[in-house]
C-alpha positions in Angstrom: 51.4 78.9 55.1 54.4 79.1 57.4 57.5 80.6 55.3 59.9 79.1 58.5 59.4 76.3 56.5 60.8 77.0 53.1 63.0 74.5 51.5 66.4 75.3 49.7 67.3 76.2 46.2 69.5 73.2 45.4 72.9 75.2 45.6 74.2 73.5 48.0 73.6 76.0 50.8 75.0 78.6 48.7 71.6 80.5 48.4 69.7 78.4 50.3 66.2 79.7 49.9 66.9 82.0 47.0 64.0 82.5 44.9 65.0 83.9 41.5 63.0 86.6 39.8 61.3 85.5 36.8 57.5 85.9 36.9 57.3 89.4 36.9 55.9 90.7 40.7 58.9 91.8 42.1 56.4 93.0 45.3 55.2 89.7 46.0 58.7 88.4 45.8 59.8 90.7 48.0 57.0 89.9 50.5 57.7 86.7 49.6 61.7 87.1 50.7 60.8 89.2 53.7 59.2 86.7 55.2 61.3 84.2 54.8 64.4 86.1 55.8 62.4 86.9 58.8 61.5 83.5 59.4 65.2 82.7 59.1 67.2 86.0 61.0 64.4 87.8 63.0 63.0 90.9 61.9 66.1 92.6 62.3 68.4 90.0 61.1 68.2 91.1 57.4 68.4 94.5 55.2 66.9 95.4 52.1 69.4 94.6 50.1 68.9 91.0 51.7 65.8 91.3 50.8 66.4 91.9 46.9 69.4 89.2 46.7 66.6 86.4 48.1 64.3 87.3 45.5 66.9 87.4 43.2 67.7 90.7 42.1 69.6 94.1 42.2 69.7 95.7 45.5 68.0 98.8 43.5 65.0 96.9 42.2 63.3 96.8 45.7 63.2 101.1 45.5 60.2 100.3 42.2 58.0 99.3 45.1 59.0 100.3 48.4 60.9 103.2 49.9 62.7 101.4 51.7 63.1 98.7 54.1 60.7 100.0 56.6 58.3 100.2 54.1 58.5 96.9 53.1 58.7 95.7 57.0 54.9 97.7 56.7 53.7 95.7 53.7 54.4 92.7 55.3 52.8 93.3 58.7 49.8 94.8 57.3 49.4 91.5 55.2 49.6 89.6 58.4 47.4 92.0 60.4 44.6 90.9 57.1 45.2 87.7 57.5 45.0 87.9 61.4 41.8 89.9 61.0 40.1 87.4 59.1 41.2 84.4 61.3 39.7 86.0 64.5 36.6 87.1 62.5 36.4 83.5 61.3 36.6 82.1 65.0 34.2 84.7 66.3 31.5 83.6 64.0 29.4 86.5 65.4 29.2 84.4 68.6 28.5 80.8 67.0 27.6 78.5 68.6 27.6 80.9 71.5 29.9 83.8 73.2 31.5 81.5 75.2 32.2 79.3 72.8 33.0 82.3 70.2 35.2 83.9 72.7 37.4 80.8 73.4 37.3 80.0 69.6 39.4 83.4 69.5 41.4 83.0 71.8 42.9 79.2 70.0 42.4 81.1 66.3 45.2 84.0 67.9 47.9 80.9 69.6 47.1 78.9 66.2 47.9 82.4 64.1 51.1 82.7 66.2 52.3 79.5 65.8 51.6 79.0 62.1 52.6 82.2 60.8 55.3 82.9 62.8 56.9 85.7 60.4 54.0 87.4 59.6 53.7 87.2 63.5 57.1 88.7 63.7 56.7 91.6 61.5 53.4 92.7 63.3 54.8 93.3 67.1 58.5 92.4 67.2 59.9 94.6 64.2 58.9 97.9 65.3 56.5 98.9 62.7 55.1 102.2 63.4 51.6 101.2 62.9 50.5 105.3 62.0 53.3 105.5 59.4 51.0 104.0 57.1 46.9 104.2 57.4 46.1 100.9 55.3 48.4 99.2 58.2 47.0 100.9 60.8 43.0 99.8 59.7 44.5 96.2 59.4 45.4 96.1 62.5 42.7 97.8 63.9 40.1 95.0 62.5 41.6 92.7 64.0 41.3 94.5 66.9 38.1 95.3 66.5 37.3 91.3 66.8 38.5 90.9 70.3 36.5 93.9 71.5 33.4 92.9 69.8 34.2 89.7 71.8 34.7 91.1 75.3 31.6 93.6 74.1 29.4 90.8 73.7 30.7 88.8 77.0 30.5 92.0 79.1 26.9 92.6 78.2 26.0 89.0 79.6 27.0 90.1 82.8 24.7 92.9 85.4 25.4 96.1 84.7 26.9 96.8 88.6 29.1 93.9 87.5 30.5 94.6 84.1 34.0 95.5 83.6 34.6 98.0 80.4 34.5 95.8 77.5 38.0 97.9 76.2 39.3 96.5 79.4 38.3 93.4 78.8 39.8 93.2 75.3 42.9 94.9 76.6 43.4 92.2 78.9 43.0 89.6 77.0 44.8 90.6 74.0 48.0 90.7 76.6 47.7 87.8 78.1 47.3 85.8 74.3 50.2 87.9 73.3 52.5 87.0 76.6 51.1 83.1 75.8 52.5 83.5 72.0 55.7 85.1 73.1 56.5 82.7 75.3 55.9 79.7 72.9 57.8 81.4 70.3 61.1 82.3 72.2 60.5 79.1 74.5 59.2 77.0 71.8 62.7 73.8 72.2 62.0 74.0 76.0 58.0 73.5 75.9 58.0 70.7 73.6 60.2 68.7 76.0 58.2 70.1 79.2 54.4 69.4 77.4 
């Protein structure tokens, strides 16, 4: 689901995108608020109070669940990495039908995630979230990278030992390339639509 495609509240734009908090799950409402606000304004374009307003609660209410805005962003990033790891793992599919095809599928899944989940992707890679500040966030990020590393190890093992590059280096190069392409497409989305 793309949080950038949500509709308004029908109030003539005064609270465009705002959702009322009536369901008893403030934590989830704040996560949804953060995703919407990231999609609309970028990861640095809103405050903790903005997220509270979007969720329809007082500016003090979020402190029941999050220490501060950074903790909210870390939780959004953690959820993004969990979803990302799941999609990469599904694409890798234990190297099926063959390692090269599976590796290509991982690359496609990476780019598809960036395209389909721009708010999560932005929270994960553009918000300045410190991975080591939250052990669950670090674990989720590590699980996502582990899929790519496993794929690189499987492919590298197929090469003659004397010509085999270090699998970690391959994984980092592929990660960097995929991240660069995804970031370029995200930033230049309208340009690429005209060119392609």
